GUZA-386120 format. One record per residue (C-alpha): x, y, z; residue number from 1; residue in one letter. Coordinates in steps of 0.25 Angstrom, whole numbers. Layout:
<nodes>
NODE; X; Y; Z; NUM; A
...
</nodes>
This chain:
<nodes>
NODE; 57; -131; -100; 1; M
NODE; 44; -137; -98; 2; E
NODE; 52; -145; -86; 3; K
NODE; 59; -132; -80; 4; N
NODE; 44; -125; -79; 5; H
NODE; 40; -138; -69; 6; H
NODE; 53; -139; -64; 7; K
NODE; 52; -124; -59; 8; L
NODE; 35; -127; -55; 9; G
NODE; 42; -139; -46; 10; K
NODE; 50; -128; -39; 11; M
NODE; 40; -117; -38; 12; I
NODE; 30; -125; -32; 13; K
NODE; 42; -135; -24; 14; T
NODE; 53; -129; -19; 15; A
NODE; 60; -121; -9; 16; K
NODE; 58; -108; -9; 17; I
NODE; 75; -104; -11; 18; I
NODE; 79; -89; -4; 19; F
NODE; 91; -80; -10; 20; P
NODE; 104; -83; -3; 21; D
NODE; 105; -69; 4; 22; P
NODE; 118; -69; 4; 23; I
NODE; 120; -74; -11; 24; K
NODE; 110; -66; -15; 25; H
NODE; 108; -53; -7; 26; K
NODE; 94; -57; -4; 27; I
NODE; 91; -54; 12; 28; E
NODE; 77; -62; 15; 29; M
NODE; 71; -62; 30; 30; S
NODE; 66; -74; 34; 31; E
NODE; 52; -67; 34; 32; E
NODE; 53; -65; 20; 33; M
NODE; 57; -79; 16; 34; K
NODE; 45; -84; 24; 35; D
NODE; 37; -74; 17; 36; F
NODE; 41; -80; 2; 37; I
NODE; 39; -93; 6; 38; E
NODE; 25; -91; 11; 39; K
NODE; 20; -81; -2; 40; L
NODE; 30; -92; -12; 41; L
NODE; 23; -105; -7; 42; D
NODE; 19; -116; -18; 43; W
NODE; 5; -117; -9; 44; D
NODE; -5; -106; -10; 45; P
NODE; -10; -109; 0; 46; T
NODE; 0; -106; 9; 47; N
NODE; 6; -94; 4; 48; W
NODE; 7; -81; 12; 49; L
NODE; -5; -73; 10; 50; G
NODE; -16; -87; 5; 51; V
NODE; -21; -80; 19; 52; H
NODE; -21; -65; 15; 53; G
NODE; -13; -55; 15; 54; A
NODE; -13; -53; 30; 55; E
NODE; -3; -66; 29; 56; E
NODE; 5; -61; 21; 57; I
NODE; 4; -47; 30; 58; R
NODE; 8; -55; 41; 59; N
NODE; 19; -60; 37; 60; H
NODE; 31; -58; 46; 61; K
NODE; 38; -54; 33; 62; W
NODE; 30; -41; 35; 63; F
NODE; 32; -39; 49; 64; E
NODE; 31; -25; 53; 65; G
NODE; 25; -19; 39; 66; F
NODE; 15; -11; 38; 67; D
NODE; 6; -15; 28; 68; F
</nodes>
């Protein structure tokens, strides 16, 4: 079990995010949504979206046209 936890931890830190296949899983994701998710899940906390404040999140193109 410890070996699996180590492998999982390594994958979380280094693996590329793989989004669901839109046809197979019937999940559509815009490029803006994928970018938003990738920026939230960056393994380096200094790169996270919002690290410089909530305005950074509100200004992301995925929220374009959203009335906060």
